C-alpha positions as CSV (number, residue, x, y, z in Angstrom):
1,A,-9.8,4.5,-3.7
2,L,-6.2,3.8,-2.9
3,T,-4.9,4.0,0.7
4,G,-3.4,7.3,1.4
5,G,-4.9,9.0,-1.7
6,P,-6.1,12.6,-1.9
7,A,-9.5,13.9,-0.9
8,F,-12.2,13.4,-3.5
9,T,-15.8,14.0,-4.3
10,L,-18.1,10.9,-4.1
11,T,-21.4,10.8,-6.0
12,L,-24.1,8.4,-4.8
13,T,-26.8,7.4,-7.3
14,G,-30.1,5.9,-6.1
15,T,-33.7,6.9,-5.6
16,G,-35.8,8.7,-3.0
17,F,-33.2,11.3,-1.9
18,V,-34.7,14.4,-0.3
19,A,-33.6,17.8,1.0
20,G,-32.0,17.0,4.4
21,S,-30.7,13.6,3.3
22,K,-27.5,12.7,5.2
23,V,-24.7,10.4,4.0
24,F,-23.0,8.1,6.5
25,W,-19.4,7.0,5.9
26,G,-19.4,4.2,8.4
27,A,-20.5,6.1,11.6
28,T,-19.4,9.5,10.3
29,E,-22.1,11.8,9.1
30,L,-21.3,13.8,5.9
31,T,-23.5,16.6,4.6
32,P,-24.1,16.4,0.9
33,T,-22.8,19.3,-1.2
34,S,-25.4,18.8,-3.8
35,F,-28.5,16.6,-4.2
36,S,-31.3,15.6,-6.5
37,S,-33.9,12.9,-6.0
38,T,-31.5,10.4,-7.6
39,Q,-28.0,11.7,-6.7
40,L,-26.1,13.0,-3.7
41,T,-22.6,14.4,-3.8
42,V,-20.3,14.5,-0.7
43,N,-16.7,15.4,-0.1
44,I,-14.5,12.6,1.2
45,P,-11.4,13.9,3.2
46,A,-8.1,12.2,2.6
47,A,-8.1,11.2,6.3
48,N,-11.1,8.9,5.6
49,I,-9.0,6.8,3.2
50,A,-5.8,6.7,5.1
51,T,-6.2,3.0,6.1
52,A,-7.1,0.0,3.9
53,G,-10.4,-1.6,4.5
54,T,-14.1,-1.5,3.7
55,V,-16.5,1.3,4.7
56,N,-20.3,1.0,4.7
57,I,-22.0,3.9,3.1
58,T,-25.7,4.6,3.9
59,V,-28.1,7.4,3.3
60,F,-30.5,8.6,6.0
61,N,-33.7,10.5,5.1
62,P,-35.4,12.5,7.8
63,A,-39.0,12.1,9.0
64,P,-41.8,12.0,8.0
65,G,-41.3,8.6,6.3
66,G,-37.5,8.7,6.2
67,G,-35.2,6.0,7.4
68,T,-31.8,4.5,6.5
69,S,-30.9,2.9,3.2
70,A,-29.2,-0.4,2.7
71,A,-25.5,-0.2,3.0
72,V,-23.1,-0.1,0.0
73,D,-19.5,-1.1,0.5
74,F,-16.7,1.3,-0.4
75,F,-13.3,-0.3,-0.8
76,I,-10.1,1.4,0.2
77,N,-7.3,-0.7,-1.3
78,N,-3.5,-0.8,-0.8
79,P,-1.6,0.2,-3.9
80,V,0.8,-2.1,-5.8
81,P,4.4,-1.3,-4.6
82,A,7.3,-0.4,-6.9
83,I,11.0,-0.7,-6.4
84,S,13.4,1.9,-7.7
85,A,16.7,0.9,-6.0
86,L,18.3,-1.4,-3.5
87,N,21.0,-0.4,-1.0
88,P,23.3,-2.3,-1.0
89,S,22.6,-3.8,-4.5
90,S,25.2,-6.5,-4.1
91,A,27.1,-8.5,-1.4
92,L,30.1,-10.7,-1.3
93,V,29.6,-14.5,-1.0
94,G,30.0,-15.4,2.6
95,G,29.6,-11.9,3.8
96,P,28.0,-10.9,7.2
97,D,24.4,-10.3,8.0
98,F,23.2,-6.9,6.8
99,T,20.2,-4.6,6.5
100,L,18.8,-4.2,3.0
101,T,17.2,-0.9,2.2
102,V,14.5,-1.0,-0.5
103,N,13.6,2.3,-2.1
104,G,10.6,2.8,-4.2
105,S,7.0,3.9,-3.9
106,N,3.6,2.8,-2.5
107,F,5.0,0.9,0.5
108,V,2.4,0.4,3.3
109,T,2.2,-0.9,6.8
110,G,2.5,-4.6,6.8
111,A,4.6,-4.8,3.6
112,Q,7.0,-7.6,3.3
113,V,10.3,-7.8,1.5
114,S,10.9,-11.1,-0.4
115,F,14.6,-11.9,-0.9
116,N,15.2,-14.9,-3.2
117,N,11.5,-15.8,-2.9
118,L,11.5,-15.9,0.9
119,P,9.1,-13.3,2.3
120,R,10.2,-11.6,5.6
121,A,8.9,-8.9,7.8
122,A,10.1,-5.4,6.8
123,T,10.3,-2.2,8.7
124,L,8.4,0.6,7.0
125,V,10.5,3.8,7.1
126,N,8.0,5.7,4.9
127,A,5.9,5.1,1.8
128,G,9.2,5.2,-0.2
129,Q,11.5,3.1,1.9
130,L,11.6,-0.3,3.7
131,T,14.3,-2.2,5.4
132,A,14.8,-5.9,6.0
133,A,17.4,-8.0,7.7
134,I,19.3,-10.4,5.4
135,T,21.3,-13.2,7.0
136,A,24.8,-14.4,6.1
137,A,23.2,-17.8,5.2
138,E,21.2,-16.1,2.5
139,I,24.3,-14.8,0.7
140,A,26.4,-18.0,1.0
141,T,26.1,-18.8,-2.7
142,A,27.0,-16.7,-5.7
143,G,24.2,-15.6,-8.0
144,V,21.5,-13.1,-8.8
145,V,18.4,-13.2,-6.5
146,N,15.1,-11.5,-6.9
147,V,13.9,-8.9,-4.4
148,T,10.3,-7.9,-4.4
149,V,8.0,-6.0,-2.1
150,I,4.6,-7.4,-1.2
151,N,1.8,-5.1,0.0
152,P,-1.0,-6.8,1.9
153,G,-4.6,-6.8,0.9
154,P,-7.1,-5.5,0.3
155,G,-5.7,-4.5,-3.0
156,G,-1.9,-4.5,-2.7
157,G,0.1,-7.0,-4.6
158,T,3.8,-7.7,-5.5
159,S,6.2,-5.3,-7.1
160,A,8.3,-6.1,-10.2
161,A,11.6,-7.8,-9.1
162,A,14.9,-6.0,-8.6
163,D,18.1,-8.0,-9.0
164,F,20.5,-8.4,-6.0
165,I,23.9,-9.7,-7.0
166,I,25.9,-12.1,-4.7
167,G,29.4,-12.3,-6.0
168,Y,33.1,-13.0,-5.3
169,Q,35.7,-10.5,-4.6
170,I,38.2,-10.2,-7.5
171,Q,41.8,-10.0,-6.6
172,L,44.3,-8.9,-9.1
173,P,47.8,-10.5,-9.0
174,L,50.4,-8.4,-7.3
175,I,53.5,-7.9,-9.4
176,L,56.6,-6.8,-7.6
177,K,59.6,-5.1,-9.3
């Protein structure tokens, strides 16, 4: 599942399930909503997948006989981020330090903003906005630089690049009459 996704129904397939079988999501007990000897179905609340990581899932059968199954890993992955806009989207050569706001989607805690292939820590405003400090030294030369967002693993990945333009101020000649 993706971090921050909606609640969902999970079906476990195996053997030896009985009436009274319990499913454990890590240490949290979940009561099956349906069962057969080979399948159990449980509802997974959205809160259970709010953070990336791996959860061990086991099934416990009551006595007599009973016991706990071997664990199966369930992976909760960060999504791949996407950029929709930069603010500002350009700067003047030799300008001052500034804060770059990156708008988009699927931003998570620990995301980094890469400015001209130099990753830096970012401040997560929400899942659709990050900010990062850009220094004057980074805009000392004219050109177009790539800006990407990198979500950490598990899952995660790098967004497509957005262009940031570093340019000169154009001054038109002044004609006096």
